[in-house]
A tleap script that builds the chain and sets N, CA, C and O, in Angstrom:
source leaprc.protein.ff14SB
mol = sequence {
  NMET LYS ILE ASN ASN HIE LEU ASN PRO GLY
  GLN ASN LYS LYS HIE GLN ARG GLY PHE THR
  LEU VAL GLU MET LEU LEU VAL VAL THR ILE
  ILE GLY ILE LEU ALA ALA LEU VAL ILE PRO
  ARG ILE ALA GLY SER SER ASP THR ALA ARG
  LYS THR ALA ALA THR ALA ASP ILE LYS GLY
  GLY ILE LYS THR ALA LEU ASP ARG PHE GLU
  VAL ASP ASN GLY TYR TYR PRO LYS SER LEU
  SER ASP LEU ILE GLN ARG PRO ASN ASP SER
  LYS ASN TRP ASN GLY PRO TYR LEU ASP GLU
  ILE PRO LYS ASP PRO TRP GLN GLN ALA TYR
  VAL TYR VAL CYS PRO GLY ARG ASN ASN THR
  SER SER TYR ASP LEU TYR SER ILE GLY PRO
  ASP GLY GLN ASP GLY THR ALA ASP ASP ILE
  GLY ASN TRP THR CLYS
}
set mol.1.N position { 148.702 163.638 223.102 }
set mol.1.CA position { 148.385 164.084 222.045 }
set mol.1.C position { 148.360 165.655 221.932 }
set mol.1.O position { 147.636 166.402 222.591 }
set mol.2.N position { 149.267 166.013 220.993 }
set mol.2.CA position { 149.401 167.603 220.820 }
set mol.2.C position { 148.466 167.956 220.170 }
set mol.2.O position { 148.084 167.233 219.249 }
set mol.3.N position { 147.763 169.280 220.478 }
set mol.3.CA position { 146.736 170.149 219.655 }
set mol.3.C position { 147.073 171.443 219.577 }
set mol.3.O position { 147.273 172.258 220.479 }
set mol.4.N position { 147.137 171.600 217.929 }
set mol.4.CA position { 147.748 172.705 217.342 }
set mol.4.C position { 147.131 173.924 217.928 }
set mol.4.O position { 145.919 173.930 218.147 }
set mol.5.N position { 147.946 175.062 218.225 }
set mol.5.CA position { 147.567 176.254 218.776 }
set mol.5.C position { 146.554 177.040 217.984 }
set mol.5.O position { 145.630 177.644 218.528 }
set mol.6.N position { 146.759 177.012 216.668 }
set mol.6.CA position { 146.018 177.406 215.658 }
set mol.6.C position { 144.674 177.027 215.509 }
set mol.6.O position { 143.900 177.868 215.051 }
set mol.7.N position { 144.230 175.841 215.834 }
set mol.7.CA position { 143.097 175.404 215.883 }
set mol.7.C position { 142.259 175.558 217.150 }
set mol.7.O position { 141.045 175.352 217.164 }
set mol.8.N position { 143.129 176.014 218.447 }
set mol.8.CA position { 142.538 176.117 219.554 }
set mol.8.C position { 143.249 177.502 220.202 }
set mol.8.O position { 144.140 177.440 221.049 }
set mol.9.N position { 142.813 178.513 219.770 }
set mol.9.CA position { 143.742 179.718 220.046 }
set mol.9.C position { 143.494 180.243 221.329 }
set mol.9.O position { 144.224 181.126 221.782 }
set mol.10.N position { 142.468 179.758 222.010 }
set mol.10.CA position { 142.404 180.390 223.327 }
set mol.10.C position { 143.326 179.753 224.423 }
set mol.10.O position { 143.399 180.356 225.493 }
set mol.11.N position { 144.018 178.626 224.266 }
set mol.11.CA position { 144.937 178.043 224.975 }
set mol.11.C position { 146.276 179.048 225.122 }
set mol.11.O position { 146.887 179.211 226.178 }
set mol.12.N position { 146.527 179.542 224.132 }
set mol.12.CA position { 148.103 180.183 223.736 }
set mol.12.C position { 147.675 181.836 223.575 }
set mol.12.O position { 147.696 182.377 222.469 }
set mol.13.N position { 147.338 182.465 224.651 }
set mol.13.CA position { 147.330 183.967 224.661 }
set mol.13.C position { 148.392 184.717 224.426 }
set mol.13.O position { 148.133 185.768 223.841 }
set mol.14.N position { 149.354 184.554 224.652 }
set mol.14.CA position { 150.578 185.359 224.767 }
set mol.14.C position { 151.069 185.456 223.195 }
set mol.14.O position { 151.731 186.460 222.933 }
set mol.15.N position { 150.868 184.708 222.327 }
set mol.15.CA position { 151.085 184.955 220.868 }
set mol.15.C position { 150.022 186.020 220.198 }
set mol.15.O position { 150.303 186.724 219.227 }
set mol.16.N position { 148.865 186.020 220.819 }
set mol.16.CA position { 147.956 186.940 220.340 }
set mol.16.C position { 148.346 188.308 220.707 }
set mol.16.O position { 148.489 188.592 221.897 }
set mol.17.N position { 148.544 189.248 219.709 }
set mol.17.CA position { 148.629 190.737 219.916 }
set mol.17.C position { 148.319 191.800 219.354 }
set mol.17.O position { 148.400 191.722 218.128 }
set mol.18.N position { 147.931 192.961 219.824 }
set mol.18.CA position { 147.645 193.893 219.091 }
set mol.18.C position { 148.601 195.235 219.431 }
set mol.18.O position { 149.716 195.194 219.951 }
set mol.19.N position { 147.906 196.375 219.023 }
set mol.19.CA position { 148.810 197.472 218.912 }
set mol.19.C position { 148.734 198.124 220.411 }
set mol.19.O position { 147.653 198.048 220.995 }
set mol.20.N position { 149.928 198.815 221.107 }
set mol.20.CA position { 149.858 199.069 222.414 }
set mol.20.C position { 149.703 200.589 222.135 }
set mol.20.O position { 149.901 201.056 221.013 }
set mol.21.N position { 149.355 201.308 223.164 }
set mol.21.CA position { 149.157 202.741 223.237 }
set mol.21.C position { 150.128 203.482 222.832 }
set mol.21.O position { 149.843 204.516 222.228 }
set mol.22.N position { 151.648 203.097 223.088 }
set mol.22.CA position { 152.593 203.818 222.876 }
set mol.22.C position { 152.875 203.722 221.149 }
set mol.22.O position { 153.254 204.589 220.363 }
set mol.23.N position { 152.531 202.342 220.952 }
set mol.23.CA position { 153.102 202.211 219.372 }
set mol.23.C position { 151.720 203.303 218.464 }
set mol.23.O position { 152.014 204.010 217.501 }
set mol.24.N position { 150.572 203.228 218.918 }
set mol.24.CA position { 149.750 203.845 218.369 }
set mol.24.C position { 149.968 205.453 218.291 }
set mol.24.O position { 149.803 206.115 217.266 }
set mol.25.N position { 150.340 205.926 219.461 }
set mol.25.CA position { 150.717 207.423 219.792 }
set mol.25.C position { 152.110 207.577 218.771 }
set mol.25.O position { 152.377 208.684 218.301 }
set mol.26.N position { 152.736 206.702 218.552 }
set mol.26.CA position { 154.093 207.056 217.695 }
set mol.26.C position { 153.496 207.191 216.457 }
set mol.26.O position { 153.885 208.197 215.864 }
set mol.27.N position { 152.573 206.431 215.780 }
set mol.27.CA position { 152.312 206.389 214.530 }
set mol.27.C position { 151.354 207.643 214.229 }
set mol.27.O position { 151.298 208.097 213.086 }
set mol.28.N position { 150.650 208.159 215.214 }
set mol.28.CA position { 149.797 209.470 215.443 }
set mol.28.C position { 150.925 210.611 214.932 }
set mol.28.O position { 150.932 211.324 213.929 }
set mol.29.N position { 151.678 210.507 215.815 }
set mol.29.CA position { 153.019 211.290 215.928 }
set mol.29.C position { 153.609 211.516 214.595 }
set mol.29.O position { 153.703 212.648 214.120 }
set mol.30.N position { 154.025 210.403 213.961 }
set mol.30.CA position { 154.524 210.503 212.704 }
set mol.30.C position { 153.878 211.075 211.665 }
set mol.30.O position { 154.445 211.692 210.764 }
set mol.31.N position { 152.512 210.864 211.769 }
set mol.31.CA position { 151.518 211.188 210.631 }
set mol.31.C position { 151.532 212.654 210.840 }
set mol.31.O position { 151.633 213.340 209.823 }
set mol.32.N position { 151.438 213.332 212.142 }
set mol.32.CA position { 151.219 214.545 212.346 }
set mol.32.C position { 152.409 215.481 211.805 }
set mol.32.O position { 152.239 216.607 211.337 }
set mol.33.N position { 153.482 214.909 211.929 }
set mol.33.CA position { 154.789 215.498 211.531 }
set mol.33.C position { 154.951 215.553 209.948 }
set mol.33.O position { 155.301 216.614 209.431 }
set mol.34.N position { 154.704 214.432 209.176 }
set mol.34.CA position { 154.524 214.574 208.055 }
set mol.34.C position { 153.329 215.696 207.347 }
set mol.34.O position { 153.547 216.400 206.361 }
set mol.35.N position { 152.259 215.652 208.000 }
set mol.35.CA position { 151.293 216.552 207.452 }
set mol.35.C position { 151.894 218.039 207.776 }
set mol.35.O position { 151.772 219.004 207.020 }
set mol.36.N position { 152.437 218.045 208.799 }
set mol.36.CA position { 153.037 219.588 208.986 }
set mol.36.C position { 154.013 219.881 207.864 }
set mol.36.O position { 153.991 221.060 207.510 }
set mol.37.N position { 154.888 219.077 207.199 }
set mol.37.CA position { 155.740 219.283 206.359 }
set mol.37.C position { 155.161 219.453 204.882 }
set mol.37.O position { 155.647 220.340 204.180 }
set mol.38.N position { 154.212 218.698 204.414 }
set mol.38.CA position { 153.380 218.522 203.294 }
set mol.38.C position { 152.651 219.743 203.050 }
set mol.38.O position { 153.114 220.574 202.269 }
set mol.39.N position { 151.361 219.962 203.749 }
set mol.39.CA position { 150.578 220.766 203.837 }
set mol.39.C position { 150.880 222.254 203.436 }
set mol.39.O position { 150.259 222.892 202.585 }
set mol.40.N position { 152.019 222.735 204.248 }
set mol.40.CA position { 152.305 224.181 203.703 }
set mol.40.C position { 152.908 224.319 202.036 }
set mol.40.O position { 152.894 225.368 201.393 }
set mol.41.N position { 153.334 223.222 201.627 }
set mol.41.CA position { 153.936 222.996 200.313 }
set mol.41.C position { 152.696 223.195 199.281 }
set mol.41.O position { 152.592 224.005 198.360 }
set mol.42.N position { 151.772 222.180 199.738 }
set mol.42.CA position { 150.441 222.233 198.947 }
set mol.42.C position { 149.594 223.484 198.862 }
set mol.42.O position { 149.090 223.830 197.794 }
set mol.43.N position { 149.444 224.133 199.938 }
set mol.43.CA position { 148.779 225.297 200.207 }
set mol.43.C position { 149.539 226.334 199.287 }
set mol.43.O position { 148.867 226.991 198.492 }
set mol.44.N position { 150.929 226.516 199.357 }
set mol.44.CA position { 151.734 227.528 198.592 }
set mol.44.C position { 151.401 227.392 196.998 }
set mol.44.O position { 151.231 228.309 196.194 }
set mol.45.N position { 151.356 225.962 196.771 }
set mol.45.CA position { 151.043 225.667 195.361 }
set mol.45.C position { 149.867 225.993 194.509 }
set mol.45.O position { 149.850 226.194 193.294 }
set mol.46.N position { 148.742 226.012 195.494 }
set mol.46.CA position { 147.443 226.511 195.093 }
set mol.46.C position { 147.401 228.099 194.273 }
set mol.46.O position { 146.863 228.394 193.206 }
set mol.47.N position { 148.072 228.825 195.089 }
set mol.47.CA position { 148.251 230.310 194.597 }
set mol.47.C position { 148.938 230.164 192.904 }
set mol.47.O position { 148.294 230.584 191.943 }
set mol.48.N position { 149.872 229.722 192.795 }
set mol.48.CA position { 150.589 229.064 191.643 }
set mol.48.C position { 149.626 228.565 190.462 }
set mol.48.O position { 149.547 229.075 189.344 }
set mol.49.N position { 148.958 227.530 190.912 }
set mol.49.CA position { 147.886 226.922 190.256 }
set mol.49.C position { 146.822 227.996 189.476 }
set mol.49.O position { 146.505 227.996 188.287 }
set mol.50.N position { 146.392 228.891 190.537 }
set mol.50.CA position { 145.351 229.806 190.243 }
set mol.50.C position { 145.745 230.789 189.186 }
set mol.50.O position { 144.916 231.132 188.343 }
set mol.51.N position { 147.152 231.334 189.184 }
set mol.51.CA position { 147.758 232.208 188.424 }
set mol.51.C position { 147.739 231.401 186.744 }
set mol.51.O position { 147.400 231.880 185.661 }
set mol.52.N position { 148.218 230.103 187.070 }
set mol.52.CA position { 148.472 229.590 185.829 }
set mol.52.C position { 146.878 229.362 185.010 }
set mol.52.O position { 146.817 229.464 183.785 }
set mol.53.N position { 145.752 229.076 185.768 }
set mol.53.CA position { 144.566 228.811 185.342 }
set mol.53.C position { 144.097 230.088 184.665 }
set mol.53.O position { 143.474 230.051 183.604 }
set mol.54.N position { 144.386 231.151 185.255 }
set mol.54.CA position { 143.962 232.671 184.931 }
set mol.54.C position { 144.569 232.763 183.494 }
set mol.54.O position { 143.767 232.912 182.572 }
set mol.55.N position { 145.858 232.692 183.218 }
set mol.55.CA position { 146.761 232.836 182.039 }
set mol.55.C position { 146.255 231.816 181.341 }
set mol.55.O position { 146.086 232.276 180.211 }
set mol.56.N position { 145.933 230.763 181.353 }
set mol.56.CA position { 145.301 229.785 180.396 }
set mol.56.C position { 143.771 230.280 179.785 }
set mol.56.O position { 143.332 229.993 178.671 }
set mol.57.N position { 143.203 230.964 180.658 }
set mol.57.CA position { 141.748 231.451 180.363 }
set mol.57.C position { 142.264 232.491 179.498 }
set mol.57.O position { 141.949 232.372 178.313 }
set mol.58.N position { 143.013 233.524 179.828 }
set mol.58.CA position { 143.385 234.657 178.965 }
set mol.58.C position { 144.017 234.354 177.714 }
set mol.58.O position { 143.587 234.855 176.675 }
set mol.59.N position { 144.969 233.602 177.722 }
set mol.59.CA position { 145.668 233.363 176.524 }
set mol.59.C position { 145.373 232.365 175.763 }
set mol.59.O position { 145.905 232.165 174.671 }
set mol.60.N position { 144.292 231.487 176.402 }
set mol.60.CA position { 143.396 230.310 175.650 }
set mol.60.C position { 142.188 230.560 175.169 }
set mol.60.O position { 141.983 231.009 174.041 }
set mol.61.N position { 141.354 230.292 175.970 }
set mol.61.CA position { 139.788 230.175 175.530 }
set mol.61.C position { 139.135 231.384 175.162 }
set mol.61.O position { 138.430 231.493 174.159 }
set mol.62.N position { 139.415 232.456 176.125 }
set mol.62.CA position { 138.808 233.914 176.023 }
set mol.62.C position { 139.309 234.512 174.700 }
set mol.62.O position { 138.630 235.162 173.905 }
set mol.63.N position { 140.639 234.181 174.591 }
set mol.63.CA position { 141.348 235.021 173.267 }
set mol.63.C position { 141.007 234.383 171.963 }
set mol.63.O position { 141.029 234.981 170.887 }
set mol.64.N position { 140.631 232.895 172.160 }
set mol.64.CA position { 140.445 232.275 170.758 }
set mol.64.C position { 138.689 232.779 170.658 }
set mol.64.O position { 138.244 232.948 169.523 }
set mol.65.N position { 138.059 232.928 171.463 }
set mol.65.CA position { 136.821 233.564 171.271 }
set mol.65.C position { 136.791 235.042 170.504 }
set mol.65.O position { 136.112 235.439 169.557 }
set mol.66.N position { 137.623 235.567 171.162 }
set mol.66.CA position { 137.736 236.921 170.726 }
set mol.66.C position { 138.347 237.054 169.381 }
set mol.66.O position { 137.903 237.942 168.652 }
set mol.67.N position { 139.128 236.433 169.032 }
set mol.67.CA position { 139.970 236.335 167.633 }
set mol.67.C position { 138.734 235.744 166.824 }
set mol.67.O position { 138.398 236.356 165.810 }
set mol.68.N position { 138.200 234.878 167.103 }
set mol.68.CA position { 137.040 234.096 166.029 }
set mol.68.C position { 135.838 235.291 165.845 }
set mol.68.O position { 135.307 235.371 164.737 }
set mol.69.N position { 135.444 236.139 166.835 }
set mol.69.CA position { 134.548 237.051 166.919 }
set mol.69.C position { 135.253 238.226 165.905 }
set mol.69.O position { 134.461 238.895 165.241 }
set mol.70.N position { 136.362 238.438 165.793 }
set mol.70.CA position { 137.124 239.489 165.087 }
set mol.70.C position { 137.282 239.112 163.481 }
set mol.70.O position { 137.267 239.958 162.587 }
set mol.71.N position { 137.428 237.775 163.292 }
set mol.71.CA position { 137.736 237.221 162.030 }
set mol.71.C position { 136.243 237.395 161.410 }
set mol.71.O position { 136.170 237.739 160.231 }
set mol.72.N position { 135.003 237.165 162.178 }
set mol.72.CA position { 133.677 237.178 161.497 }
set mol.72.C position { 133.434 238.355 161.384 }
set mol.72.O position { 132.756 238.588 160.383 }
set mol.73.N position { 133.727 239.342 162.060 }
set mol.73.CA position { 132.965 240.740 162.134 }
set mol.73.C position { 133.999 241.751 161.865 }
set mol.73.O position { 133.501 242.809 161.481 }
set mol.74.N position { 135.394 241.758 161.954 }
set mol.74.CA position { 136.107 242.840 161.366 }
set mol.74.C position { 136.490 243.681 162.359 }
set mol.74.O position { 137.205 244.668 162.191 }
set mol.75.N position { 135.967 243.262 163.540 }
set mol.75.CA position { 136.586 244.250 164.736 }
set mol.75.C position { 136.279 243.263 166.062 }
set mol.75.O position { 135.552 242.277 166.191 }
set mol.76.N position { 137.081 243.911 166.897 }
set mol.76.CA position { 136.701 243.076 168.198 }
set mol.76.C position { 135.497 243.488 169.101 }
set mol.76.O position { 135.004 244.593 168.879 }
set mol.77.N position { 135.081 242.876 169.892 }
set mol.77.CA position { 133.909 243.328 170.557 }
set mol.77.C position { 134.129 244.361 171.394 }
set mol.77.O position { 135.254 244.649 171.803 }
set mol.78.N position { 132.797 245.150 171.785 }
set mol.78.CA position { 132.990 246.007 172.708 }
set mol.78.C position { 132.874 245.705 174.129 }
set mol.78.O position { 133.252 246.481 175.007 }
set mol.79.N position { 132.317 244.499 174.355 }
set mol.79.CA position { 132.572 243.891 175.393 }
set mol.79.C position { 132.294 242.339 175.631 }
set mol.79.O position { 131.521 241.736 174.886 }
set mol.80.N position { 132.883 241.769 176.586 }
set mol.80.CA position { 132.722 240.206 176.517 }
set mol.80.C position { 131.342 239.541 176.455 }
set mol.80.O position { 131.251 238.320 176.324 }
set mol.81.N position { 130.150 240.423 176.558 }
set mol.81.CA position { 129.012 239.835 176.495 }
set mol.81.C position { 128.823 239.655 174.996 }
set mol.81.O position { 127.972 238.846 174.626 }
set mol.82.N position { 129.365 240.171 174.311 }
set mol.82.CA position { 129.285 240.455 172.597 }
set mol.82.C position { 129.629 239.081 172.335 }
set mol.82.O position { 129.041 238.637 171.348 }
set mol.83.N position { 130.463 238.205 172.962 }
set mol.83.CA position { 130.648 236.959 172.570 }
set mol.83.C position { 129.590 236.017 172.882 }
set mol.83.O position { 129.802 234.958 172.293 }
set mol.84.N position { 128.593 235.994 173.542 }
set mol.84.CA position { 127.472 235.344 173.857 }
set mol.84.C position { 126.257 235.576 173.355 }
set mol.84.O position { 125.422 234.707 173.104 }
set mol.85.N position { 126.099 237.068 173.157 }
set mol.85.CA position { 124.710 237.648 172.428 }
set mol.85.C position { 125.267 238.614 171.536 }
set mol.85.O position { 126.249 239.344 171.668 }
set mol.86.N position { 124.243 238.446 170.364 }
set mol.86.CA position { 124.679 239.156 169.344 }
set mol.86.C position { 124.531 240.607 169.334 }
set mol.86.O position { 123.412 241.084 169.523 }
set mol.87.N position { 125.554 241.368 169.130 }
set mol.87.CA position { 125.529 242.724 169.306 }
set mol.87.C position { 124.528 243.385 167.903 }
set mol.87.O position { 124.281 242.837 166.828 }
set mol.88.N position { 124.222 244.368 168.271 }
set mol.88.CA position { 123.353 245.004 167.235 }
set mol.88.C position { 123.779 245.590 165.931 }
set mol.88.O position { 123.024 245.668 164.961 }
set mol.89.N position { 125.272 246.084 165.948 }
set mol.89.CA position { 125.914 246.466 164.885 }
set mol.89.C position { 126.503 245.152 164.234 }
set mol.89.O position { 126.869 245.253 163.063 }
set mol.90.N position { 126.606 244.184 164.733 }
set mol.90.CA position { 127.246 242.612 163.887 }
set mol.90.C position { 126.692 242.257 162.619 }
set mol.90.O position { 125.467 242.133 162.633 }
set mol.91.N position { 127.233 242.071 161.589 }
set mol.91.CA position { 126.581 241.739 160.382 }
set mol.91.C position { 126.883 240.554 159.998 }
set mol.91.O position { 126.218 240.008 159.118 }
set mol.92.N position { 128.120 239.838 160.688 }
set mol.92.CA position { 128.256 238.332 160.604 }
set mol.92.C position { 128.666 237.511 161.652 }
set mol.92.O position { 129.622 236.736 161.689 }
set mol.93.N position { 127.674 237.820 162.660 }
set mol.93.CA position { 127.980 237.174 164.042 }
set mol.93.C position { 127.732 235.865 163.825 }
set mol.93.O position { 126.721 235.508 163.221 }
set mol.94.N position { 128.780 234.870 164.374 }
set mol.94.CA position { 128.425 233.427 164.028 }
set mol.94.C position { 128.624 232.722 165.236 }
set mol.94.O position { 129.156 231.613 165.191 }
set mol.95.N position { 128.205 233.307 166.501 }
set mol.95.CA position { 128.230 232.753 167.700 }
set mol.95.C position { 127.286 232.202 168.176 }
set mol.95.O position { 126.379 232.019 167.364 }
set mol.96.N position { 127.040 231.721 169.534 }
set mol.96.CA position { 127.781 232.099 170.416 }
set mol.96.C position { 129.210 231.732 170.484 }
set mol.96.O position { 129.458 230.555 170.223 }
set mol.97.N position { 130.188 232.500 170.781 }
set mol.97.CA position { 131.512 232.032 170.780 }
set mol.97.C position { 132.077 231.468 172.088 }
set mol.97.O position { 133.124 230.821 172.115 }
set mol.98.N position { 131.309 231.751 173.214 }
set mol.98.CA position { 131.720 231.140 174.330 }
set mol.98.C position { 130.249 230.629 174.973 }
set mol.98.O position { 129.236 231.287 174.739 }
set mol.99.N position { 130.204 229.516 175.728 }
set mol.99.CA position { 128.867 229.345 176.464 }
set mol.99.C position { 128.675 230.434 177.524 }
set mol.99.O position { 127.597 231.028 177.558 }
set mol.100.N position { 129.519 230.693 178.275 }
set mol.100.CA position { 129.253 231.746 179.311 }
set mol.100.C position { 130.616 232.290 179.664 }
set mol.100.O position { 131.627 231.591 179.720 }
set mol.101.N position { 130.565 233.705 179.920 }
set mol.101.CA position { 131.638 234.298 180.146 }
set mol.101.C position { 132.285 233.950 181.647 }
set mol.101.O position { 131.718 234.263 182.694 }
set mol.102.N position { 133.397 233.343 181.588 }
set mol.102.CA position { 134.109 232.822 182.872 }
set mol.102.C position { 134.472 233.918 183.798 }
set mol.102.O position { 134.605 235.082 183.421 }
set mol.103.N position { 134.634 233.505 185.063 }
set mol.103.CA position { 135.169 234.431 186.180 }
set mol.103.C position { 136.770 233.617 186.316 }
set mol.103.O position { 137.070 232.448 186.073 }
set mol.104.N position { 137.503 234.623 186.744 }
set mol.104.CA position { 138.947 234.243 187.149 }
set mol.104.C position { 138.907 233.365 188.278 }
set mol.104.O position { 137.932 233.420 189.028 }
set mol.105.N position { 139.846 232.557 188.497 }
set mol.105.CA position { 140.196 231.632 189.669 }
set mol.105.C position { 139.888 232.373 191.139 }
set mol.105.O position { 139.768 231.686 192.154 }
set mol.106.N position { 139.793 233.531 191.164 }
set mol.106.CA position { 139.448 234.367 192.441 }
set mol.106.C position { 137.797 234.645 192.392 }
set mol.106.O position { 137.298 235.312 193.298 }
set mol.107.N position { 137.154 234.238 191.559 }
set mol.107.CA position { 135.655 234.524 191.378 }
set mol.107.C position { 135.335 235.884 190.845 }
set mol.107.O position { 134.155 236.233 190.842 }
set mol.108.N position { 136.292 236.716 190.378 }
set mol.108.CA position { 135.952 237.896 190.067 }
set mol.108.C position { 135.964 237.906 188.328 }
set mol.108.O position { 136.642 237.116 187.671 }
set mol.109.N position { 135.205 238.810 187.821 }
set mol.109.CA position { 135.063 238.843 186.301 }
set mol.109.C position { 136.390 239.454 185.629 }
set mol.109.O position { 137.084 240.358 186.093 }
set mol.110.N position { 136.562 238.821 184.548 }
set mol.110.CA position { 137.809 239.368 183.609 }
set mol.110.C position { 137.533 240.581 183.309 }
set mol.110.O position { 136.344 240.813 183.092 }
set mol.111.N position { 138.503 241.709 183.203 }
set mol.111.CA position { 138.524 242.774 182.540 }
set mol.111.C position { 138.695 243.072 181.069 }
set mol.111.O position { 139.753 242.789 180.507 }
set mol.112.N position { 137.937 243.496 180.586 }
set mol.112.CA position { 137.992 243.453 178.933 }
set mol.112.C position { 138.246 244.779 178.509 }
set mol.112.O position { 137.307 245.444 178.947 }
set mol.113.N position { 138.993 245.484 177.910 }
set mol.113.CA position { 139.320 246.816 177.417 }
set mol.113.C position { 139.545 246.906 176.030 }
set mol.113.O position { 140.526 246.285 175.623 }
set mol.114.N position { 138.934 247.473 175.277 }
set mol.114.CA position { 139.128 247.436 173.630 }
set mol.114.C position { 138.733 248.985 173.149 }
set mol.114.O position { 137.608 249.461 173.301 }
set mol.115.N position { 139.842 249.675 172.550 }
set mol.115.CA position { 141.079 249.346 172.374 }
set mol.115.C position { 141.633 249.265 173.909 }
set mol.115.O position { 141.079 249.684 174.925 }
set mol.116.N position { 142.837 248.631 173.783 }
set mol.116.CA position { 143.743 248.345 175.154 }
set mol.116.C position { 144.411 249.577 175.352 }
set mol.116.O position { 144.549 250.408 174.454 }
set mol.117.N position { 144.954 249.754 176.852 }
set mol.117.CA position { 145.787 250.466 177.275 }
set mol.117.C position { 147.150 250.127 176.989 }
set mol.117.O position { 147.969 250.963 176.608 }
set mol.118.N position { 147.434 248.783 177.187 }
set mol.118.CA position { 148.700 248.044 176.790 }
set mol.118.C position { 148.787 247.404 175.322 }
set mol.118.O position { 149.840 247.186 174.722 }
set mol.119.N position { 147.562 247.154 174.874 }
set mol.119.CA position { 147.739 246.862 173.419 }
set mol.119.C position { 146.917 247.653 172.675 }
set mol.119.O position { 145.809 247.303 172.270 }
set mol.120.N position { 147.504 248.867 172.457 }
set mol.120.CA position { 146.481 249.731 171.756 }
set mol.120.C position { 145.851 249.301 170.414 }
set mol.120.O position { 144.790 249.831 170.083 }
set mol.121.N position { 146.486 248.285 169.537 }
set mol.121.CA position { 145.969 248.096 168.204 }
set mol.121.C position { 145.079 246.982 168.523 }
set mol.121.O position { 144.544 246.493 167.528 }
set mol.122.N position { 144.755 246.407 169.737 }
set mol.122.CA position { 143.740 245.393 169.921 }
set mol.122.C position { 143.078 245.630 171.279 }
set mol.122.O position { 142.366 246.628 171.392 }
set mol.123.N position { 143.261 244.715 172.438 }
set mol.123.CA position { 142.648 244.773 173.525 }
set mol.123.C position { 143.242 244.271 174.456 }
set mol.123.O position { 144.140 243.451 174.264 }
set mol.124.N position { 142.772 244.754 175.952 }
set mol.124.CA position { 143.437 244.179 177.009 }
set mol.124.C position { 142.643 243.177 177.538 }
set mol.124.O position { 141.454 243.496 177.561 }
set mol.125.N position { 142.894 242.052 177.981 }
set mol.125.CA position { 142.160 241.132 178.604 }
set mol.125.C position { 143.024 240.783 180.009 }
set mol.125.O position { 144.190 240.403 179.906 }
set mol.126.N position { 142.397 240.932 181.298 }
set mol.126.CA position { 143.269 240.585 182.325 }
set mol.126.C position { 142.501 240.206 183.670 }
set mol.126.O position { 141.317 240.535 183.745 }
set mol.127.N position { 142.994 239.652 184.556 }
set mol.127.CA position { 142.564 239.068 185.917 }
set mol.127.C position { 142.966 240.377 186.938 }
set mol.127.O position { 144.066 240.866 186.676 }
set mol.128.N position { 142.384 240.872 187.821 }
set mol.128.CA position { 142.835 241.707 188.866 }
set mol.128.C position { 143.516 240.917 189.791 }
set mol.128.O position { 144.006 241.518 190.747 }
set mol.129.N position { 143.669 239.629 189.723 }
set mol.129.CA position { 144.513 238.648 190.390 }
set mol.129.C position { 144.137 238.585 192.078 }
set mol.129.O position { 143.106 239.067 192.549 }
set mol.130.N position { 144.971 238.037 192.704 }
set mol.130.CA position { 144.720 237.516 194.155 }
set mol.130.C position { 144.345 238.600 194.761 }
set mol.130.O position { 143.407 238.314 195.505 }
set mol.131.N position { 144.686 240.031 194.832 }
set mol.131.CA position { 144.621 240.916 195.924 }
set mol.131.C position { 143.306 241.765 195.705 }
set mol.131.O position { 142.863 242.497 196.590 }
set mol.132.N position { 142.610 241.596 194.258 }
set mol.132.CA position { 141.323 241.914 194.095 }
set mol.132.C position { 141.547 243.348 193.587 }
set mol.132.O position { 140.497 243.990 193.551 }
set mol.133.N position { 142.393 243.867 193.276 }
set mol.133.CA position { 142.599 245.186 193.070 }
set mol.133.C position { 143.113 245.669 191.719 }
set mol.133.O position { 144.186 245.173 191.376 }
set mol.134.N position { 142.635 246.412 191.013 }
set mol.134.CA position { 142.781 246.888 189.618 }
set mol.134.C position { 144.138 247.631 189.552 }
set mol.134.O position { 144.249 248.654 190.229 }
set mol.135.N position { 144.968 247.295 188.950 }
set mol.135.CA position { 146.226 248.127 188.468 }
set mol.135.C position { 147.217 247.876 189.536 }
set mol.135.O position { 147.714 248.834 190.128 }
set mol.136.N position { 147.509 246.785 189.798 }
set mol.136.CA position { 148.422 246.689 190.826 }
set mol.136.C position { 149.552 245.180 190.059 }
set mol.136.O position { 149.280 244.618 188.998 }
set mol.137.N position { 150.646 244.873 190.869 }
set mol.137.CA position { 151.520 244.216 190.300 }
set mol.137.C position { 151.144 242.790 190.093 }
set mol.137.O position { 151.816 242.187 189.256 }
set mol.138.N position { 150.181 242.131 190.710 }
set mol.138.CA position { 149.574 241.063 190.617 }
set mol.138.C position { 148.582 240.877 189.504 }
set mol.138.O position { 147.972 239.825 189.315 }
set mol.139.N position { 148.470 241.866 188.845 }
set mol.139.CA position { 147.313 241.506 187.947 }
set mol.139.C position { 147.931 240.843 186.464 }
set mol.139.O position { 148.927 241.220 185.846 }
set mol.140.N position { 146.907 239.641 186.102 }
set mol.140.CA position { 147.576 238.921 185.122 }
set mol.140.C position { 146.744 239.293 183.562 }
set mol.140.O position { 145.551 239.120 183.314 }
set mol.141.N position { 147.655 239.765 182.790 }
set mol.141.CA position { 147.066 240.294 181.357 }
set mol.141.C position { 147.470 239.432 180.384 }
set mol.141.O position { 148.237 238.486 180.565 }
set mol.142.N position { 146.849 239.818 179.123 }
set mol.142.CA position { 147.529 239.205 177.970 }
set mol.142.C position { 148.646 240.083 177.407 }
set mol.142.O position { 149.114 239.902 176.283 }
set mol.143.N position { 149.016 240.963 178.174 }
set mol.143.CA position { 150.283 241.553 177.739 }
set mol.143.C position { 151.631 241.312 178.795 }
set mol.143.O position { 152.730 241.851 178.661 }
set mol.144.N position { 151.308 240.536 179.670 }
set mol.144.CA position { 152.284 239.805 180.584 }
set mol.144.C position { 152.793 238.501 180.388 }
set mol.144.O position { 152.046 237.574 180.073 }
set mol.145.N position { 154.156 238.344 180.571 }
set mol.145.CA position { 154.343 236.861 180.421 }
set mol.145.C position { 154.087 235.787 181.567 }
set mol.145.O position { 154.270 234.591 181.344 }
savepdb mol mol.pdb
quit
């Protein structure tokens, strides 16, 4: 009488097999090589993503709030806080125009100057960028592309 090995697994141990140490080390090495290739690419794209987010804030949400304030009041606000709290000289304030004043992706306040140095007929709105220094080449403003 023949007994099936799958019913009595203890009799045929040479068919039961796990991973050897060499196989495990090979898999870990391959994962390490892939991580070494992929992580620098991801880290480099985070700076690009932050610059894109700052541009979106400047040319999107904050710009829209500033423009709405200007349509309602006939002038641009003196500060970004006027978008949240009614200024004393406002006659037709329909805000708040923003829930809160956002910070840039580097957790710095956006700079608002009215009238602007670059946009003399309206305002300048910008982030001082990743270096944290005002007036440097990495500043991201509503006058830059």
